[in-house]
C-alpha positions in Angstrom: 32.8 -49.2 -40.9 35.8 -50.8 -39.2 34.2 -51.6 -35.6 37.4 -52.1 -34.0 37.4 -49.7 -31.3 33.5 -51.0 -30.3 35.0 -54.5 -30.2 37.7 -53.7 -28.1 35.6 -51.7 -26.0 33.4 -55.5 -25.5 35.9 -57.3 -24.7 37.2 -54.9 -21.6 34.6 -56.5 -20.0 33.5 -60.0 -21.6 35.5 -62.5 -23.8 33.8 -62.3 -27.5 34.1 -65.5 -29.3 33.8 -64.7 -33.2 30.1 -66.4 -32.9 29.5 -63.7 -30.3 31.0 -60.8 -32.7 29.1 -61.7 -35.9 26.0 -61.8 -33.8 26.5 -58.4 -32.0 28.0 -57.2 -35.3 24.9 -58.0 -37.1 22.9 -55.4 -34.9 24.8 -52.7 -35.1 23.7 -49.7 -36.9 25.9 -46.5 -37.4 24.4 -43.1 -37.2 26.5 -39.7 -38.2 25.4 -36.3 -36.4 26.4 -32.9 -37.5 27.8 -30.4 -35.2 24.6 -28.8 -33.3 22.5 -31.5 -34.2 20.0 -33.2 -31.7 20.4 -37.2 -31.0 17.5 -37.5 -28.5 15.4 -34.5 -27.6 13.3 -33.9 -24.7 10.1 -36.1 -24.4 11.1 -38.7 -26.9 12.1 -42.5 -26.3 15.7 -43.3 -25.8 15.7 -46.8 -28.3 19.5 -47.2 -28.3 22.6 -47.5 -26.5 25.4 -45.9 -28.7 29.2 -46.5 -28.5 31.1 -42.7 -29.7 33.3 -44.1 -32.3 34.0 -40.3 -33.2 33.1 -36.7 -31.8 31.9 -35.1 -29.0 28.1 -35.4 -27.2 26.6 -33.5 -24.5 23.4 -34.6 -22.3 22.0 -31.4 -21.1 18.6 -30.7 -19.4 16.3 -27.3 -19.7 15.7 -25.6 -16.2 13.9 -22.0 -16.3 14.6 -22.1 -20.0 18.5 -22.4 -19.5 20.2 -25.0 -20.7 21.8 -27.5 -17.7 24.7 -29.8 -19.1 24.2 -32.9 -17.3 27.3 -34.8 -19.0 29.7 -35.2 -21.8 30.6 -38.3 -23.9 33.7 -38.3 -25.7 35.1 -41.0 -28.4 35.5 -44.5 -26.9 32.4 -44.6 -24.4 29.0 -45.5 -24.8 26.3 -43.4 -24.3 22.1 -43.7 -23.4 19.5 -42.3 -21.6 19.4 -45.0 -19.6 16.5 -44.7 -17.6 14.5 -43.9 -20.5 15.8 -46.9 -22.6 15.5 -49.4 -19.6 11.7 -48.4 -19.0 10.9 -47.1 -22.1 9.5 -43.8 -21.4 10.1 -40.5 -22.5 13.5 -38.8 -21.5 13.5 -35.9 -19.6 16.9 -34.7 -21.1 18.5 -33.8 -24.7 21.7 -35.0 -26.1 23.6 -32.7 -28.6 26.5 -33.0 -31.1 29.2 -30.6 -29.9 31.5 -31.8 -33.1 30.6 -34.1 -35.8 30.4 -37.0 -34.6 29.9 -40.9 -35.3 27.5 -43.2 -33.3 27.7 -47.0 -33.3 24.1 -47.9 -32.5 22.4 -51.1 -30.9 18.6 -50.9 -30.5 16.6 -51.8 -27.3 15.1 -55.2 -29.1 18.8 -56.0 -30.2 19.8 -55.6 -26.7 17.1 -57.8 -25.4 17.6 -60.8 -28.3 21.8 -60.7 -27.1 21.0 -61.2 -23.6 18.6 -64.4 -24.0 21.0 -66.0 -26.3 24.7 -65.9 -24.1 24.8 -64.6 -20.5 28.0 -63.3 -21.2 26.0 -60.4 -23.2 24.1 -60.1 -20.0 27.1 -59.8 -17.8 28.5 -57.2 -19.9 25.2 -55.1 -19.6 25.2 -55.5 -16.0 28.9 -54.5 -15.5 27.9 -51.1 -18.0 24.7 -50.6 -15.7 26.8 -50.8 -12.6 29.3 -48.1 -14.1 26.3 -45.8 -15.0 25.1 -45.9 -11.2 28.3 -45.2 -9.8 29.2 -42.8 -11.7 25.7 -41.1 -11.6 25.8 -41.6 -7.4 28.8 -40.2 -7.4 28.2 -36.9 -9.3 24.9 -36.9 -7.2 26.4 -37.0 -3.8 29.6 -34.4 -4.9 26.6 -32.0 -6.0 25.0 -32.4 -2.7 28.5 -32.8 -0.5 31.5 -30.7 -2.7 31.8 -26.7 -2.7 32.2 -25.8 -6.7 36.0 -25.3 -6.0 36.2 -28.7 -5.1 34.0 -29.7 -7.8 36.4 -28.2 -10.6 39.3 -29.4 -9.3 37.9 -32.9 -9.4 37.1 -32.6 -12.7 40.2 -31.0 -13.7 42.0 -34.0 -12.2 39.9 -37.0 -13.5 38.3 -35.2 -16.7 40.6 -33.1 -17.9 39.4 -33.9 -21.7 36.5 -31.8 -20.4 38.2 -28.8 -19.0 40.1 -28.8 -22.8 37.4 -29.1 -25.2 34.2 -28.2 -23.7 33.2 -24.6 -23.3 33.5 -22.5 -20.4 29.7 -21.5 -20.0 29.1 -25.6 -20.4 30.9 -26.3 -17.8 30.0 -23.9 -15.6 26.3 -25.3 -15.7 27.7 -28.5 -15.4 29.4 -27.3 -12.2 26.5 -25.8 -10.5 27.8 -22.2 -11.1 27.6 -19.3 -13.0 30.4 -18.5 -16.0 31.6 -15.3 -13.7 31.6 -17.8 -10.5 33.7 -20.4 -12.9 36.4 -17.7 -13.7 36.7 -17.0 -10.3 37.5 -20.5 -9.2 39.7 -20.6 -11.5 41.9 -17.4 -10.9 42.0 -18.4 -7.1 43.4 -22.0 -8.3 45.8 -20.4 -10.9 46.8 -17.8 -7.6 47.5 -20.5 -5.6 49.7 -22.7 -7.8 51.5 -19.4 -8.0 52.0 -18.6 -4.4 52.9 -22.4 -4.1 55.8 -22.3 -6.5 57.5 -18.7 -5.0 
């Protein structure tokens, strides 16, 4: 497989010499998932950080028997159940493929080896961890402080691909509303836009 995309992703954060790239590349593995296939189940330990080469995946958890969407992962970004990966503990969430997908995986032991080999890899890991922390905190604060309409508007502005490619019932659970509630929000926003154009 051509690893051009994942190499470019790393190089957004750290300079990669040819030697560093060869060390990293030798530890990468590829996994293909069919639409609907589970990448990790609740109760399993997450052993990988995974670059989404192709496809679309969702992280979700079960609450009172219903799936609640927690995150969506498009091509060109990393995914992991990071708390499970770092602490070596069972995952409390699931990740499944919403489309046929290709993941480039790096296992836990390889990550630790790369950290020991070169401080630049450790720097990359820190920067990714910081980005995950900021993103997770931002979502938590939004769920606590923003009303559902504000959350939808922010999603529309910041992550339009979610609106374009994710089923409405999954978006609704991600925003913490019912599908009917999401329909009402969209109708209000559409009406307000039309009124503003008059």
